[in-house]
C-alpha positions as CSV (number, residue, x, y, z in Angstrom):
1,M,62.9,137.6,62.9
2,T,59.4,138.1,61.8
3,A,56.5,139.6,63.6
4,K,52.9,138.7,63.1
5,Y,49.9,140.5,64.5
6,C,46.7,138.7,65.2
7,S,43.5,139.9,66.6
8,N,41.6,138.1,69.2
9,S,38.0,139.1,68.8
10,G,38.4,142.8,68.9
11,L,41.1,143.0,71.6
12,L,44.3,144.8,71.2
13,P,46.7,143.3,68.7
14,V,49.3,140.9,70.2
15,K,52.7,140.7,68.7
16,R,54.0,137.2,68.2
17,V,57.7,136.8,67.8
18,I,59.0,133.8,66.0
19,Y,62.6,132.9,66.8
20,S,64.9,132.0,64.0
21,P,67.7,129.4,64.5
22,L,70.2,132.3,64.4
23,M,68.6,133.9,67.6
24,N,68.5,130.5,69.2
25,A,72.3,130.2,68.7
26,D,72.9,133.5,70.4
27,F,71.0,132.3,73.5
28,N,72.9,129.1,73.6
29,L,76.2,131.0,73.3
30,W,75.3,133.3,76.2
31,D,74.0,130.4,78.2
32,K,77.3,128.5,77.7
33,L,79.4,131.6,78.6
34,T,77.3,132.2,81.7
35,R,78.0,128.6,82.8
36,V,81.7,128.9,82.1
37,V,81.8,132.2,84.2
38,I,80.0,130.5,87.1
39,F,82.3,127.5,87.0
40,L,85.4,129.8,86.9
41,L,84.0,131.8,89.8
42,F,83.5,128.6,91.7
43,I,87.1,127.5,91.0
44,A,88.4,130.9,92.1
45,G,86.4,130.6,95.3
46,L,87.9,127.2,96.0
47,L,91.4,128.6,95.4
48,G,90.7,131.6,97.6
49,V,89.6,129.3,100.5
50,A,92.7,127.1,99.9
51,V,95.0,130.1,100.1
52,W,93.2,131.5,103.1
53,Y,93.5,128.3,105.1
54,L,96.9,127.1,103.9
55,P,98.8,128.8,106.8
56,L,96.3,127.2,109.3
57,I,96.9,123.8,107.7
58,R,100.6,124.1,107.9
59,E,100.4,125.2,111.6
60,N,98.2,122.2,112.3
61,E,100.7,119.8,110.8
62,R,103.5,121.5,112.8
63,N,101.5,121.1,116.0
64,R,100.8,117.4,115.3
65,K,104.5,116.7,114.8
66,E,105.2,118.5,118.1
67,I,102.5,116.5,119.8
68,L,104.1,113.2,118.5
69,R,107.5,114.4,119.7
70,F,106.1,115.2,123.2
71,D,104.3,111.8,123.3
72,A,107.5,110.0,122.6
73,R,109.3,112.1,125.3
74,I,106.5,111.3,127.8
75,Q,106.7,107.6,127.1
76,K,110.5,107.7,127.6
77,E,110.1,109.6,130.9
78,E,107.5,107.2,132.1
79,E,109.9,104.3,131.5
80,T,112.6,106.1,133.4
81,S,110.1,106.8,136.2
82,K,109.2,103.1,136.3
83,Q,112.8,102.1,136.7
84,L,113.5,104.7,139.4
85,R,110.4,103.6,141.3
86,G,111.6,100.0,141.1
87,S,115.0,101.1,142.5
88,I,113.4,103.1,145.3
89,D,111.2,100.2,146.3
90,A,114.2,97.8,146.3
91,L,116.1,100.2,148.5
92,R,113.2,100.5,150.9
93,R,112.5,96.8,151.3
94,D,115.7,94.9,150.5
95,P,118.7,95.4,152.8
96,K,121.0,93.5,150.4
97,A,120.2,96.2,147.8
98,I,121.4,98.9,150.2
99,E,124.6,96.9,150.9
100,R,125.3,96.4,147.2
101,L,124.8,100.1,146.5
102,A,127.1,101.1,149.4
103,R,129.8,98.7,148.1
104,E,129.6,99.8,144.5
105,R,129.2,103.5,144.8
106,L,130.7,104.4,148.2
107,G,133.4,101.7,148.3
108,Y,132.4,100.4,151.7
109,G,133.2,96.9,152.9
110,K,132.5,94.7,155.8
111,P,135.0,94.6,158.7
112,G,137.8,92.3,157.8
113,E,137.3,92.5,154.0
114,T,140.0,93.7,151.7
115,I,138.7,96.1,149.0
116,I,140.4,96.0,145.6
117,R,139.5,98.8,143.2
118,F,140.2,98.7,139.5
119,D,140.5,102.0,137.7
120,A,138.7,102.4,134.4
121,A,140.7,101.1,131.5
122,G,142.5,104.0,129.8
123,T,143.4,104.1,126.1
124,N,147.0,103.7,125.0
125,A,147.4,107.0,123.4
126,P,151.0,108.0,122.5
């Protein structure tokens, strides 16, 4: 590095610094190191956010699975409800449905009918 003094019409001397290629290399090195440190800090920040929110993400996934399971259960219960409502409507409006139910479940019959019951088939276990 060399320094030159020049005078500007009687004013105080001004020092001019002329940079050599060696000094320019030092600035490039620090500039690159600064960029690398900033990049690494950015990556560390992203990893910190990921670690911070990982339990929340897992809980969210668990809740979504539970919601899907409940939706399937609701759909199954709605189908059962639809079948039961159909049975109730049939029993309210159709006397033959009531007669059939009384014959099947209670073993009733009309006067003069002979009722024959068959027991459930058993297994032939020794």
